C-alpha positions in Angstrom: 48.8 4.8 68.2 47.2 1.4 67.5 46.8 -0.8 70.5 50.2 -2.1 71.5 49.5 -5.7 70.7 52.8 -7.5 70.7 53.5 -10.0 68.0 56.8 -11.5 67.2 58.4 -10.0 64.1 59.7 -12.3 61.4 63.2 -10.8 61.8 65.1 -10.4 65.1 66.3 -6.9 66.0 70.0 -6.0 66.1 71.9 -6.5 69.3 74.1 -4.0 71.0 76.6 -6.2 72.9 79.8 -4.6 71.6 82.7 -4.1 74.1 85.8 -2.1 73.9 87.7 -5.3 73.2 85.3 -6.8 70.6 84.4 -3.8 68.4 87.8 -3.5 66.8 88.2 -7.3 66.4 84.8 -7.5 64.7 85.7 -4.6 62.4 88.9 -6.3 61.4 87.0 -9.5 60.7 84.5 -7.7 58.4 87.3 -5.9 56.6 89.2 -9.2 56.0 86.1 -10.8 54.7 85.6 -8.0 52.3 89.2 -8.1 51.1 88.9 -11.8 50.6 85.8 -11.4 48.4 87.4 -8.7 46.3 90.6 -10.8 45.8 88.4 -13.8 44.7 86.6 -11.7 42.1 89.8 -10.4 40.7 91.4 -13.8 40.6 88.4 -15.6 39.0 87.0 -13.1 36.5 88.8 -11.8 33.4 87.9 -8.5 31.9 86.5 -10.1 28.8 84.1 -12.2 31.0 83.2 -9.4 33.4 79.4 -8.8 33.9 77.2 -7.1 36.4 76.3 -10.5 37.8 79.8 -11.8 38.5 81.5 -8.5 39.6 79.1 -5.8 40.9 76.3 -8.0 42.2 78.4 -10.1 44.6 80.1 -7.0 46.0 76.7 -5.2 46.5 75.3 -8.3 48.3 78.4 -8.5 50.5 78.2 -4.7 51.2 74.6 -5.2 52.4 75.5 -8.1 54.6 78.5 -6.4 56.2 76.4 -3.2 56.9 74.2 -5.2 59.3 77.2 -5.2 61.6 79.3 -2.2 60.5 76.6 0.4 61.0 76.3 -0.6 64.6 80.0 -0.9 65.2 80.4 2.8 64.3 77.1 3.9 65.9 78.5 3.2 69.4 80.7 6.3 69.2 77.5 8.5 69.1 75.5 6.8 71.9 77.5 4.5 74.3 77.6 5.5 77.9 81.1 4.0 78.2 84.0 6.1 76.9 86.1 3.0 76.2 83.4 1.7 73.9 83.0 5.1 72.2 86.8 5.2 71.6 86.8 1.7 70.2 83.9 2.6 67.9 85.9 5.6 66.7 88.8 3.4 65.9 86.4 1.0 64.0 85.2 4.0 62.0 88.8 4.9 61.0 89.5 1.3 60.0 86.4 1.0 57.9 87.1 4.4 56.2 90.7 3.4 55.5 89.6 0.1 53.9 86.9 1.9 51.9 89.5 4.3 50.5 91.7 1.3 49.7 88.9 -0.6 48.0 87.7 2.4 46.0 91.2 2.9 44.6 91.8 -0.7 43.5 92.5 -0.5 39.8 92.0 -4.2 39.2 88.4 -4.0 40.5 87.7 -0.8 38.6 88.8 -2.4 35.3 86.4 -5.3 35.9 83.5 -2.9 36.7 84.3 -0.7 33.7 84.4 -3.9 31.5 81.0 -4.9 32.8 79.7 -1.4 32.1 81.1 -1.3 28.5 79.1 -4.5 27.6 75.9 -2.4 27.8 74.0 -5.5 29.0 70.2 -5.1 29.6 69.6 -4.7 33.3 66.7 -3.6 35.5 66.8 0.1 36.2 68.1 -0.1 39.8 70.8 -2.5 38.8 71.8 -0.2 35.9 71.9 2.7 38.4 74.1 0.7 40.7 76.5 -0.3 37.9 76.8 3.4 36.8 77.2 4.6 40.3 79.9 2.0 41.1 81.9 2.9 38.0 81.7 6.6 38.7 82.7 6.2 42.3 86.0 4.6 41.2 86.7 7.5 38.9 85.8 10.1 41.5 88.1 8.3 44.0 91.2 8.9 41.9 91.3 6.2 39.4 91.1 8.7 36.6 94.6 9.8 37.7 97.6 7.9 36.3 99.3 5.5 38.7 102.1 7.3 40.5 102.7 10.3 42.7 99.4 12.1 42.0 97.2 9.0 42.7 99.3 8.3 45.8 98.8 11.8 47.0 95.0 11.6 46.4 94.8 8.4 48.5 96.9 10.1 51.2 94.4 13.0 51.2 91.4 10.8 51.4 92.8 9.0 54.4 93.7 12.2 56.2 90.2 13.6 55.5 88.6 10.6 57.1 90.8 10.9 60.2 89.9 14.6 60.5 86.1 13.9 60.1 86.1 11.3 62.8 88.3 13.4 65.2 86.3 16.5 64.6 83.0 14.8 65.5 84.5 13.0 68.4 85.7 16.4 69.8 82.1 17.7 69.6 80.6 14.6 71.2 83.1 14.5 74.0 82.9 18.3 74.7 82.0 18.8 78.4 82.6 22.5 79.0 80.4 24.8 81.0 80.2 28.0 83.0 79.4 28.8 86.6 76.7 31.5 87.2 75.0 32.9 90.3 71.3 32.7 90.6 71.1 36.4 90.0 73.1 36.1 86.8 70.5 33.5 85.6 67.5 35.6 86.5 64.6 34.8 84.1 65.8 31.3 83.2 62.9 28.9 84.0 63.0 27.1 87.3 62.6 23.8 85.5 65.9 24.4 83.8 67.7 25.7 86.9 66.6 22.6 88.9 68.6 20.3 86.5 71.9 22.3 86.8 74.7 21.1 89.0 75.1 23.0 92.2 78.6 24.3 93.0 80.6 23.9 96.2 83.9 25.3 97.3 84.8 28.4 95.2 81.6 27.8 93.3 79.4 27.7 96.3 76.0 29.3 95.5 76.5 29.0 91.8 75.0 26.7 89.1 77.0 25.0 86.3 75.6 25.7 82.8 76.7 23.3 80.1 76.6 23.9 76.4 74.1 21.1 75.8 70.9 22.2 74.1 68.6 21.8 77.2 70.9 24.3 79.1 72.0 26.5 76.2 68.9 27.5 74.4 66.7 28.3 77.4 69.4 30.5 78.8 69.8 32.5 75.6 66.0 32.8 75.4 65.2 33.8 79.0 68.3 35.1 80.9 67.5 38.8 81.5 71.1 39.7 82.1 72.7 40.6 78.7 76.2 40.0 80.1 75.2 36.4 80.9 73.8 35.9 77.4 76.9 37.4 75.8 79.3 35.2 77.8 77.2 32.0 77.1 77.1 32.8 73.4 80.8 33.6 73.0 82.0 30.7 75.1 79.7 28.3 73.1 81.4 29.5 69.9 84.7 28.6 71.5 83.8 25.3 73.1 85.7 23.2 70.5 88.6 25.3 69.5 90.8 22.2 69.0 88.7 21.8 65.8 89.9 25.1 64.3 93.1 23.7 62.7 91.2 20.5 61.7 88.6 22.6 59.8 91.3 24.6 57.9 93.2 21.5 57.0 90.1 19.8 55.8 89.0 22.5 53.4 92.6 22.8 52.0 92.8 19.0 51.5 89.5 18.9 49.8 90.5 21.7 47.4 93.8 20.0 46.6 92.0 16.7 45.9 89.4 18.3 43.6 92.2 20.0 41.6 94.1 16.8 41.3 91.0 15.3 39.6 90.7 18.3 37.3 87.9 20.2 39.0 88.3 24.0 39.6 87.4 23.5 43.3 85.8 21.1 45.8 82.3 22.6 45.3 82.4 21.8 41.6 83.4 18.2 42.5 80.7 17.7 45.2 77.8 19.4 43.4 78.3 17.7 40.1 76.2 14.7 41.2 73.5 16.7 43.1 70.2 18.2 41.8 71.8 21.6 41.4 74.6 20.3 39.2 77.0 23.3 39.4 78.2 25.8 42.0 77.0 28.7 39.8 73.4 27.4 40.2 73.8 27.3 44.0 75.5 30.7 44.2 72.8 32.4 42.2 70.1 30.7 44.3 71.7 31.8 47.5 72.6 35.3 46.3 69.1 35.9 44.9 67.5 34.8 48.1 69.8 37.0 50.1 69.0 40.1 48.1 65.3 39.3 48.4 65.5 39.0 52.1 67.8 41.9 52.9 65.0 44.5 53.3 62.8 42.2 55.4 65.7 41.3 57.7 66.6 44.9 58.2 62.9 45.7 59.1 62.7 42.8 61.5 65.9 43.8 63.2 64.6 47.4 63.5 61.5 46.2 65.3 63.5 44.0 67.7 66.0 46.7 68.4 63.2 49.1 69.4 61.8 46.3 71.6 65.3 46.0 73.3 65.5 49.7 73.9 62.0 49.7 75.5 62.7 46.7 77.6 65.9 48.1 79.0 64.2 51.4 79.7 61.4 49.7 81.5 63.9 47.9 83.7 65.8 51.1 84.5 68.7 50.1 82.3 68.2 52.6 79.5 71.8 53.9 80.0 73.1 50.5 79.0 71.4 50.7 75.5 74.2 51.4 73.0 72.1 51.3 69.8 73.2 47.8 68.9 71.1 44.6 68.5 73.5 41.7 69.2 73.5 38.1 68.1 73.1 37.1 71.8 70.0 39.3 72.0 68.2 37.6 69.3 66.7 34.5 71.0 65.8 36.6 74.0 64.0 39.4 72.2 62.4 37.1 69.6 60.8 35.3 72.6 59.8 38.5 74.3 58.2 39.8 71.0 56.1 36.6 70.8 54.9 37.1 74.3 54.1 40.8 74.0 52.8 41.1 70.5 51.2 37.7 70.1 50.4 36.8 73.7 52.4 33.6 73.2 53.9 32.1 76.3 56.2 29.3 75.1 56.4 27.8 78.6 52.6 27.6 78.5 52.7 26.0 75.1 55.2 23.5 76.3 52.9 22.3 79.0 50.7 20.7 76.3 53.6 18.8 74.7 55.0 16.2 77.1 57.7 14.3 75.2 56.3 10.8 75.5 52.7 11.6 74.7 53.8 13.9 71.8 55.9 11.1 70.3 53.0 8.7 70.6 50.7 11.1 68.9 53.2 11.6 66.1 53.4 7.9 65.5 49.6 7.9 65.3 49.8 10.5 62.6 52.2 8.4 60.6 49.9 5.4 61.2 46.9 7.2 59.7 48.7 9.0 56.9 51.0 6.3 55.7 49.3 3.1 56.7 51.6 1.9 59.4 51.3 0.4 62.9 53.9 1.0 65.7 54.0 -1.5 68.6 56.4 -0.7 71.4 58.5 -3.6 72.5 58.4 -3.3 76.3 60.8 -4.8 78.7 58.8 -7.9 79.3 58.7 -8.7 75.6 62.3 -7.9 74.6 63.8 -11.2 75.7 61.3 -13.1 73.5 62.7 -11.5 70.3 66.3 -10.9 71.3 68.8 -13.2 69.4 70.7 -13.6 72.7 67.6 -14.3 74.7 68.4 -11.2 76.8 66.1 -8.3 76.5 68.7 -5.8 77.6 70.9 -6.7 74.6 68.5 -5.1 72.0 69.0 -1.6 73.3 72.3 0.3 74.0 71.0 2.3 77.0 68.1 2.0 79.5 66.7 5.3 78.1 66.1 3.7 74.7 62.6 2.7 73.5 62.2 0.3 70.6 59.2 -0.3 68.4 58.3 -2.9 65.8 56.7 -1.3 62.8 54.1 -3.0 60.6 51.9 -2.2 57.6 48.3 -1.7 58.7 45.5 -3.9 57.5 45.0 -1.9 54.3 48.7 -2.2 53.4 48.8 -5.9 54.0 50.0 -6.2 57.7 53.6 -7.1 56.6 56.5 -6.3 58.9 58.3 -3.0 58.1 61.3 -2.8 60.5 62.4 -1.5 63.9 62.4 2.1 65.2 64.5 3.2 68.2 64.4 6.4 70.1 67.1 7.8 72.4 65.9 11.2 73.4 67.8 12.6 76.4 71.4 14.0 76.7 74.2 12.2 78.6 78.0 12.6 78.7 79.7 11.7 75.5 76.5 11.3 73.5 76.0 12.9 70.0 74.9 16.4 70.9 72.3 17.4 68.3 69.2 15.7 66.8 69.7 13.2 64.0 68.5 9.9 62.5 70.9 7.0 62.3 70.4 4.0 60.1 71.3 0.9 62.1 70.8 -1.6 59.3 69.5 -1.0 55.8 66.7 -2.8 54.0 67.5 -4.8 50.8 66.7 -8.0 48.9 68.7 -11.0 50.1 70.4 -13.3 47.5 67.5 -15.8 48.1 64.9 -13.2 47.1 63.6 -12.5 50.6 63.5 -9.0 52.1 65.8 -7.8 54.8 64.0 -5.3 57.0 65.6 -2.0 58.3 66.3 -0.7 61.7 66.6 3.0 62.4 67.3 5.3 65.4 66.3 8.8 66.5 69.0 10.3 68.6 68.0 13.6 70.2 68.8 15.7 73.3 65.6 16.9 74.9 65.4 17.8 78.6 65.1 15.0 81.0 61.9 14.6 83.1 62.1 16.1 86.5 60.7 14.9 89.8 57.5 16.9 89.3 57.2 17.3 85.6 57.7 15.2 82.5 60.1 16.3 79.8 58.1 19.2 78.1 58.8 20.2 74.5 58.8 23.8 73.3 57.1 24.2 69.9 60.4 24.4 68.0 61.4 21.1 69.7 58.1 19.6 68.6 59.0 20.6 65.0 62.5 19.1 65.5 61.2 15.8 66.7 58.7 15.5 63.9 61.5 16.4 61.4 63.9 13.8 62.6 61.1 11.2 62.9 60.3 12.0 59.3 63.9 10.9 58.4 63.3 7.7 60.4 60.1 6.9 58.6 61.8 7.5 55.3 64.5 5.0 56.4 61.8 2.5 57.5 59.4 2.5 54.5 62.0 2.5 51.8 61.9 -0.6 49.6 65.0 -0.9 47.4 66.8 -3.8 45.9 70.2 -2.7 47.1 71.3 -1.4 50.4 73.3 1.3 48.6 70.0 3.1 47.7 68.1 2.4 50.9 66.1 5.1 52.7 67.7 8.5 53.0 70.6 7.6 50.8 69.5 10.2 48.2 71.3 13.2 46.9 72.1 15.8 49.5 70.0 18.6 48.2 66.9 16.5 48.3 67.4 14.4 51.5 65.9 17.1 53.8 62.8 17.7 51.6 60.6 14.8 53.0 61.2 15.8 56.6 60.9 19.6 55.9 57.5 18.9 54.3 56.3 17.1 57.4 57.2 20.1 59.6 54.0 21.7 58.2 51.9 19.3 60.2 53.3 21.1 63.3 51.6 24.3 62.1 48.2 22.8 61.3 45.5 23.4 63.9 44.0 20.0 63.8 47.4 18.3 64.1 48.6 20.5 66.9 45.4 19.6 68.7 46.0 15.9 68.0 49.7 16.1 69.2 48.8 17.8 72.5 48.0 16.7 76.0 48.4 18.9 79.0 50.9 17.3 81.4 48.6 17.8 84.4 46.2 15.2 82.9 48.8 12.5 82.8 48.8 11.5 86.4 47.5 12.6 89.9 51.1 13.4 90.8 51.6 15.7 87.9 48.2 17.3 88.6 49.3 18.0 92.2 52.6 19.4 90.9 50.8 21.7 88.5 48.5 22.9 91.3 51.5 24.0 93.4 52.2 26.8 90.9 48.7 27.4 89.5 47.6 30.0 91.9 44.1 28.6 92.3 43.4 28.4 88.5 41.2 25.6 87.3 42.9 22.7 85.6 43.7 23.3 81.9 41.9 21.4 79.2 43.5 18.2 78.1 44.0 19.5 74.5 45.7 22.8 73.7 43.0 25.5 73.4 42.1 27.1 70.1 43.2 30.6 71.2 46.7 29.3 72.0 46.8 27.5 68.7 45.8 30.7 66.9 48.4 32.7 68.7 51.0 30.1 67.9 50.2 29.9 64.2 50.3 33.7 63.9 53.9 33.5 64.8 54.9 31.1 62.1 56.5 33.7 59.9 57.6 36.2 62.6 61.3 37.0 61.9 61.3 34.6 59.0 63.8 36.8 57.1 66.3 36.9 60.0 66.0 33.1 60.4 66.6 32.4 56.7 69.5 34.9 56.6 71.1 32.9 59.4 70.7 29.8 57.2 72.2 31.7 54.3 75.2 32.6 56.4 75.9 28.9 57.0 75.3 28.1 53.3 77.3 31.0 51.9 80.2 30.3 54.3 80.2 26.7 53.2 80.4 27.7 49.5 83.0 30.4 50.2 85.5 28.0 51.7 84.8 25.3 49.1 85.1 27.4 45.8 88.2 29.6 46.1 89.5 31.0 42.9 93.0 29.4 43.6 94.4 27.1 46.2 96.8 29.8 47.2 93.8 32.1 48.0 92.4 29.4 50.2 95.7 29.0 52.0 95.6 32.7 52.8 92.0 32.6 54.0 91.4 33.0 57.7 88.3 30.8 58.2 87.5 32.3 61.5 87.6 35.9 60.1 85.5 34.8 57.1 82.9 33.0 59.2 82.4 35.9 61.6 82.5 38.6 58.8 79.9 36.8 56.7 77.7 36.4 59.7 77.8 40.2 60.3 77.3 41.0 56.7 74.5 38.5 56.0 72.4 38.1 59.2 71.9 41.8 60.1 72.9 41.0 63.7 75.9 42.8 65.5 78.5 40.7 67.2 81.6 41.3 69.4 83.4 42.9 66.4 81.4 46.1 67.1 82.8 46.1 70.6 86.3 46.2 69.3 87.0 42.4 69.6 87.8 42.0 65.9 86.7 39.0 63.9 88.6 36.4 65.9 86.4 36.4 69.1 84.9 33.1 68.4 85.3 30.0 66.1 81.8 28.9 65.1 83.2 26.9 62.2 84.9 24.6 64.7 81.5 23.6 66.1 79.9 23.2 62.6 79.8 19.4 62.4 77.7 19.5 59.2 80.6 20.8 57.1 83.0 18.1 58.2 80.4 15.3 58.5 79.2 15.2 54.9 77.4 18.5 54.2 80.5 20.1 52.7 79.5 22.2 49.7 76.0 20.9 50.5 74.6 23.0 53.3 72.6 25.0 50.7 70.5 21.9 50.5 68.6 22.9 53.7 67.3 25.9 51.7 67.0 24.5 48.2 65.2 21.4 49.4 62.5 23.6 50.8 61.6 24.5 47.2 60.6 20.8 46.8 59.1 20.4 50.3 56.9 23.4 50.0 55.8 22.5 46.5 54.8 19.0 47.7 52.9 20.2 50.8 51.0 23.1 49.1 50.2 21.1 46.0 49.0 17.9 47.7 48.5 18.2 51.5 47.7 21.8 52.4 43.9 21.4 52.1 43.8 18.0 53.9 47.0 17.1 55.7 45.6 13.7 56.8 44.4 12.6 53.4 45.1 8.9 53.6 45.0 8.3 49.8 47.6 11.0 49.2 49.7 9.9 52.2 50.0 6.4 50.9 50.7 7.7 47.4 53.5 9.8 48.9 54.8 6.8 50.7 55.0 4.7 47.6 56.0 7.3 45.0 58.7 9.2 47.0 59.7 7.6 50.3 59.7 4.0 49.1 62.0 4.7 46.2 64.9 5.9 48.4 67.8 6.6 46.0 66.9 3.8 43.6 65.9 6.2 40.9 66.6 9.8 40.0 65.1 12.0 42.8 63.7 14.5 40.2 61.8 11.5 38.7 60.3 10.7 42.1 59.3 14.3 42.5 57.7 14.6 39.1 55.9 11.2 39.5 54.4 12.5 42.7 53.5 16.0 41.6 52.5 15.0 38.1 54.7 17.9 36.8 58.1 19.4 37.2 58.6 21.1 40.6 58.0 24.9 41.0 59.5 27.3 43.5 56.3 29.4 43.7 55.2 27.9 47.1 58.7 28.4 48.6 58.8 32.1 47.8 55.2 32.6 48.8 55.9 31.0 52.1 58.7 33.5 52.7 56.4 36.3 51.8 58.5 37.1 48.7 56.3 36.1 45.9 52.7 35.2 45.0 51.4 32.2 43.1 49.6 34.7 40.9 52.9 36.4 40.0 54.0 35.0 36.6 57.5 36.2 37.2 57.8 34.7 40.7 59.4 31.4 39.7 62.9 31.3 41.2 65.9 30.9 38.9 67.0 27.9 40.9 63.7 26.1 40.2 63.8 27.2 36.6 67.3 25.6 36.1 66.1 22.5 37.8 63.5 22.1 35.2 66.1 22.6 32.5 68.4 20.0 34.0 65.6 17.4 34.6 
């Protein structure tokens, strides 16, 4: 990173001073302010006089202004350490959603927007896009229905779906289950992980409590030698949020009903209409084609791993326990063992070179060099100087949080860009995965000045221990870089309207920029740049390392070439099985959102469907082969994506790789740190946000229509030299563009 030279930004950061009492009151104030503006527009503008400037523009400017508070009011539910504050934030989210539904179904406002649209006035492209989007939003929110019972039912459905979404995610955030295991049952789990687990007393004396949080869950599934332990952890994790089972079924039924009210054959047709794919048939063919191409590779990979399992059990004198099956709870364990045995890759050794804080700093340096940015950490002593309240503690929501001011570098003009926050360790009640949250969007103020964005990375990496910092496995390095990529997209976006800021792009493109950046984590020069062995960070860490080093000499500061080589050789190991797992999620998502009839969906057992598709698609056996049927676990009840906005959209994680691989291999593969191309990417793709058609941004950057060659080649399924290799999905994209 550039030297951390503090200078006062031209815009103060947001403050996080909400209380259980204030959050709902502030939300009600914002809602009343919005309602007053809407009423004023309706009262003062007749349809014959309606224009973009006197109807849509004031609402867009008001939406932007309100978002500076509203985004934070609903953010507390994901991060606050106080349950009362999280509960108040959840209530605020409900109030805002209810008002949004009410606003989007105001026929008086729709008539004014439609009248402005029909005038066909000459507008700048982003304003025209906003006008068209605003008009279509009213139609898609039920105003194409005649006033009366159908429209009332549609509104009722929308409100209930909002309640379900909020409650579903709250159940996941507040989940605090766990299992008690003896030390013997956890044999093989790294000591660093065991040292963080709660020790039992009373009836649990001599046991450790394992939670379902990622820093506990994944190492146990990867390292626990006892298959019964892994099985129990896996099954119980699938059942950790069973209160969401009826909510999930109710949500898919309501979505289907709402889509049919609007005249669509199903919810998938409704959702995908505005995406890059355009139709469910395009998505289904893409997923089906990919599944058929991967089936043989998945079966081959499973056969190798199953043989490894048999040999491992025999070597441990447990050959009689081998029943000829390769279970889903075996997969992380034997994938890890395969990397160690066949590729001499010790993931614990790799992690020693990626302490969380130094890795994050190195990632920021990469973005500085590539995109022309400067990150300056705002340390405790400087926070009070920029805090609107004068109190430094008010500009963060928890002591764990770091905050950076972000600037253009000298070549880009040294202007202020925005604020980046990181909140990287788990705690009770916190959002349990890894995600980027916009705290306030960027936009042009009514006076022509720019409002700068603030964005937050919320992750759940292991906490530092007394003798070691938090160390990242390589897959966690990839996750951090991916989420940071979303954050950078959010920061460098420059749009006129908040509606199009940053990652507010179509769902089947939103992952592409971050997926492209994952390639840097597989590039030797960048792995070297990201690394620093933890023993070189302080004398205390060196002493701690020596305790377990067995007299070895201190490792080099940077990760050695042979370890990098071994790591890179593993990039595509078990790729087919990994992608088949993603296909299971995507195909289940499509299955529940495109039933032939509503009655068929009513009869659908979502649990049975989820587990059956997993067995059929992923090649991995589950409890069903042990006679437990297909109701042994309820994975869909833990699947926050499908309730939180990725409904009929999870396919985007795969389809966006068509674009991400094309961008990387066409532009960056030969020189990932090419500053000229990095800045061109920043301005042509990231800066545009959703202010123009995403396909246009892609074509402007690539200089041509996108191709799927690189995507299939990366999966080992096609060659760039194969004239027939182009995927049907990519081909249709070209036709639609």
